C-alpha positions, 0 to 999 in steps of 0.5 A: 244871818244878818250880821254876816255881810257886816262881818265879811265887811269888816274882814276886807277892810281889815284884811292887812290889820292885825285883827282876826276873827272867830266864829263860834257855833253850836251848830253840827259841822254837817249843817256848817259845811252846807251853810259855807257852801252857799256863802262865805264867813270871815276868819275861823270857825270854832264849834262849842257843841255842848256850849261851854264858850257859850257859858263862859262868855254868858251868851243867852242870845245870839248873834253876840261880839266880843273884842279880846286883845292880844294879851287875852283880855276882854275889851269890848262886848257888842253887836256885830253891827256896832263894830266899825273898822276904825274902832277895831284898829284903836284898839288893837293900835292901844293894845300893848303887844304881847311879849314873844316866848322868851328864849333860852339863853345857855352860857356855855361857861357854866357847864357842868362838864367843860371837857377840853374848852377853856373859859377865856375871860379876857375880853368880857368887859366888852362882850358881857361874859366871857366864852369857851374856847377850843385850845387843843394846839390842833388835837380836838378837845373832849366835849364841854356839855351839860343838860338845859331845862326848857319851858316845854317840849315844841319847836325851837330855833338854835343861835350859837354866838361865835365867829370866824377867829381868822376872818380879820386877815381875811385868811382861808380855812375857818380853823375854829370849827365846831358842831353843837350837838343836841341830845347826841345829835349834830345839827347839820350847821358847822359853826365858827366857819363865818364872820369877822365879828362876834354874831349869832350863826343860825343853827336851824330848827329842831324838835326838843322835849323838856330837857335837852343835853347840849354839847360843843363838839370841837372838830379841829383843836385850832381855838374854836369859840362860843359864846352862848347859845340860843333856843328861840320858841319863836323861830322866826325871831332873829336875836340882836348881834350886838349893842344895848340890846344884846346886852339887854337880852343877856341880862334879862335871860340870865342870871345877870338880871339877879340882884347882886349878893352881898359880898361883905365889907372889908378895909381894903378891897384889892382887885387884881390876884397877880404878884402885885394884888396878892402880895398886898393883900397878904401883907394887908391881912398880915397888918390886922386889915380885913382884905378881900382879893378878887381875882378873875381867874381860878389861880393866882399870879397873873403873868407869874402863874401857870397860865401865862408862864413868864418868869417874875424878875426884879431883885427884892430885900435891897439895902435901905429895907431889906425886908421889902420883898419878904412877901415876894419871896414867899410868892415866888420860888428862887430862880432854879434849873428849868425855871424860866419862862414857858416852863412846866407848870410845877415851876410857877407853882400856883398852889403855893401862891393859893396856899399862903393866901387861904393861910390868912385869916383876915383875907377873903378870896373871890376867884374867877370873879371879874369886877366890872362895875364900881360906885364912887361918890365924892372922888371915893369909891364905895363899892365894886361889883364882881362877875362870876366869870362861871355862873355869871352871879354878881357879887358887891363888895363895900369897902373903905380903901381900895387897890387897882392892880389890874395891870390894865387900870380896870378899877380906875377907869370904872370910877373917872380916875387920871390915867394915861395910855400909849396909843401907838408904839407901846409894848405888846403882848405875848403868848409863850409856848413850848415844844418837846418829843412827848406823846401828848401835849399838856391840855391833853394831859390836863383832860385825862388827870382826875387830880386837878392839883397834879403838876402834869410834868410827871405825866409827860412821856418821851415820844419815839413815834411821828408826831404829824401836824396838819397844815394851817393854810390860816396861819401866818406863812412863814414858809419862805421867811426867817424867824427865831428858832428856824434853822437858816445857817450854821448856827450855834445853840438850840434852835427850839429854845427861841421858839415861844419865847419873850420876843413872839410879842404883837399888838404895839400899834393896837389898843390894849383893852379893845384889841386883845382878842386879835392880839392874842389870835395874831400870836397863835397865828404865828406859832401855828404858821412856825410850827407848820413851817418846820414840821411840814415845809423844814421836815423838821422834828418829826416826834416834836409836838407844841407841848403848851401854849398860854391862851391867856396873854401876857400883857406889858402896857395898858393904862397907867393910872396918874399919882401924886408923882408921875415916874419918868425915865430920867428920874431913873437915870439920874437917881432922883431921890425921893423922901418917900422911897419905898420900893426897889427898882432894879431891871433896866428901862426895858421898852419892847419895839417890833423887830426891825428884821422881821417887820415885814407886814403890818402885823409885826409879831416879833419884838426887840428890846431897849439894852445898853447905854441910854436904858441903864442905870446904877441900880436898885432905884429906890421909887417913891410911895407917892407913885402908888395912890391916886391924885384924884381918887381919894381911897384907890391905891395902885400896884403893878404895871398900872402904877403912876409912871410914863411910857419909858418908866413903865420899863423899869417898874413893869416886872413882876418882884418889883410889882410884888414889893410895890404891893407890900408897900401899899399893904402896910400903907393901908394899914396906916389909913385904918389906924388914923382915919386917913386917905393914902395922901395922908399917909405921906403928909402925916404918917410917913414916919410910921410908913418907914417904921413898918417897911424895916419890918419883916414881911412875916410880922402880924397882928390881930387886928390894926391897933394891936402889937405887931408879933414878929414870928420865927421864920420858917425853915427854908425849903430846898430847891425843887431840882436840886443840881447835887446831893448832899453829904448826910449829917448822920454819918459825920463825927461830932455833933452836927446841926443842919441849917434846916434845923437853924433859926434863920432871920432875913430872906436866905436863898436855897441852893445845891449848885456847889458839890459839896454840902450838908443835908439837902441843900445850903443857903446864902445872902444873896449879896443882899440884904447886908445886916439884917441876915442871920443864922442861929444854930442852938444845941446842947452838948452831952459833955461838959468840955472843949469842943472844935466848932466847925462851919460848913461852907462852899468856897469861892473868889466871891465869898466875904472874907470876914464874916461874923460868927458869935459862940454862946457856950460856957461864959461870955459870947466870943465874936470871931470871924470867917473867911469863906474864900478859903478851902474848908479843910474838913470833910463835909465842907468844914472849916474850924472857927475855933475852940470853945468851952460848953456845959452839958444841959445848956442851950448853947448857940452859933450865930453866923451874920452877914452884917459888915460883909460885902461878899456871899455869905454862905450858911450850911451846917455847925459842927462840934467836935470833942477837943480830943476827937472823941 
C-alpha cells in the first residue's frame, strides 16, 4: 500500500504525457471495489485471478513494477519508488513510435469488373496512377466493382480520392457525382461534389468483415472520376492529399512498392505505340532486330486508333524512295466512303494494327504499360521502367537503342534530352465527338457487347423515339452564342457535320503536360454545352443523341526533342535540300490558333488553321534523317510529332502517315546501328549509303537476324475497300480465260477502289499516281489450248489516266512490249480493251504485266482476259 501515494503523484505529473498506468492484482473484484471506495488508484486495473500474468513476468513478491514501451517491449523492471517522472519521460521520448495500422489502398483501375468506367492514364505521370472515369455522355454507366481483402473485421474510415471536375471554372452542379457501395450498400457521402484539386473526400466510418465488395456507382454519366479508395482502421488518421507523402503512401501500400519484374533485353525499345512507333517497331523487327514496343493503351495507333479517331493524313510512297510508306499502308487502310474524323470504330480498325504487330516474331508487345522512369549513364539510356495501367506492376526493360515516339517526348525528358516547348500560343488538343439518331450511344453498346472485338457499328439502331438530354448548367453556356453546327441562318450543308470536328480544340495557352486534364475537360464542357443548347434551347434533333466522344485527347503539340538538324518553316518553303533526305512531307504548314469569331472568353475552344500563301510549299519535301535522333542522348531516336523541328515546321510533319514514315526510317537506321555497332549519329556519318539502299527496299522485306540476307516475300493480295460503292462483274460470267487482280502478283503500293461503276470482281486497283517506276501487276496463267489469243485488259477510263502505259506479254517466243491508252473507253463487256493478239502454248506458264514506269497519269489494273482469236 505504501507505493500507492507515489504512483498517484507520478500519474498526476505525467497526466499530459504519453504514459499509461496499468495495475494488475489477483484480488477478488469485490475487495477491489471496497478498496477504491477509500482511496484512488492511477490508471487501469486488471484482475489476474489465475496469476497467469504474474507467472509470465516472474513476479514472486509484490509490489513489482515493469516499464513497457509503446511497441510492447519490456524496458525496465523496478520497485515503484525507483520510478521518476523524468525517467519515464525519457523512456517515452526514446521509444520508436509504433506504426499506425496500415490502410487498405484500393486502386479501382485494377478491379476485375469495370462496368462502364474507363481507365484514364493521360495524367498518371502527375498523379502516380491512372484514375477511373464515368464517361457515359449523360447516361450513368454500369458499376465498377471487385471484392477486396481486409486485415480483419473492424471499424474503418473510408476515404475517396476524387474532385469536382468543373470547379476550375466555378461552375455549379457538380456533374461528376458518384457513390461508393460497400457490400451493395451506398455510403451516405456523395463523391465528386467538392474541390478543384484532387483530394481525399471523407466517406465516414463503417463496420466491415474481412472481405468487402467495393463498387463505384455513377449517378450522372457526366465524367465522374475516382483515383483511389482508402479503408483505414485508424479512424482518426487523415491521408496526405498530394506531394511526396501521397506518393510514398501509394508506393508503400500498392504493387508500386514491389521490385520491377524483368522485361528482357532488346536491340530496340520503342516507347509509344502510335502510327510512328508501331511502324518503327514492325520495320525494325523485319530488319532482324529484337524489338520491344511499349504502349500505355490497350490498342495501337494513338490518334489514329478508335479511342481518338483522327484520320491519318499525309502522302506515302513518293518519288525518291517510293517504298517509304509501305508499312504505314499496311497499318492504315485506304481512305474510303465514311472514313473521316470521329467515324465509327471499324473505320480505324484497331485489330488490323494489332494483328500486324503480333505477326512479327522479333517483336514483343507491352500493352497498357506507361514508361515513367528511365536509367541512363554517360548520355546513353540503359533501361526504362513501365508501370501497368491496371495492376500497377512495374517492368524494367533494357536495350541497346531507344525510340521516343510518345508525342510528348516523355522518354527524352526523363533522361535529360535537349528539347523545346512552345509555352503559349501553341496548338491545342481536340476530343472529337459525333451525334446520331441512334437508340443508344456507343459506350452503352460497348458495355452490352460480349465480344470486345465486335466493331459495334453493326449494333447501332436507328431511333424513332425522342432522346431527351438533361440541362447542363455546369457546361460552357452557349445558349446566346453562335458556334459551328448551330443554325443561325439559311446556310447550306449539314450543320451536324460541324459538331465535334477538328476545330473543336482548346489548350492554346495551357501546358500540354501539366494541364491536359483541364484541356480535355474544357473540350467536354464545350461539347455538352453545345448539345444542351441544340436540344433544349433550340429544340432541334429530338431523336438524336451524343453517339460517341473521345475521352482521350488528340494532342497536336508538346515537347520537341532536338536533333543534329532542327527543321524550320523556311526549309519547307525553300525546299532546302539535305544529303540525308529520308521521309516525304506533303502536309502544309498547318498551325492552329483560336478562331477570332468564337474567341469570346479566356478559354477558347474553337480553332482556325493557317492556310494559303506562305503556308504551302511544292511538296513532297524530303526531310533529313538527322531530325530523327537526339543531339545529346547518344542512343535515342525520335519519330512522330516530337521530332527535331521548330513550332512552325511542326505543322508540316505532325500528321500521322508522315509520322509513320519517320518510324520506318528509324527502324531501318536502327538495324544499321546494330549491324555496325554504331550510334544513330554514326549512321549519318559512316553508313548513309547503307541507309539509302535500305530505304529503296520494300517494307515487307525481312531477315531472320540483322546480318542475314534480305528476303522479299511476294506481296499479299490487295484487300477490297471496306465499304464498296459499286459492284463488279463476276469473272466467271465473262467469255474466255479471265484472271482478276485479286489473283495477280502485285509489286508496290497499289490502292483498291470501287469508285467507278465498271470493273471485274470485288474491286480494281490504281497506282495512286505515285511511286512511278516501282509498281507493277503481273497476271500469270496457262492457256488450255495452244494457239492465238486476243489479250484484253480491264480498266476504268478517265482524262486523268495515262495514255502510254507499258504492258509486257510473255507467251510463245520472246516477250512483247506494247502500250495502252487508258483515256480511251474500253469497248468490251466488263471494261476490257484489246492490247493485241499473241501466241501461247498450252501447259506453259505465261503472263501479262502492266507497269507504271514512265507514266505520269493514273494507271489502272483490274483483270486480264484471253479470248481465242476465232472467238471460241
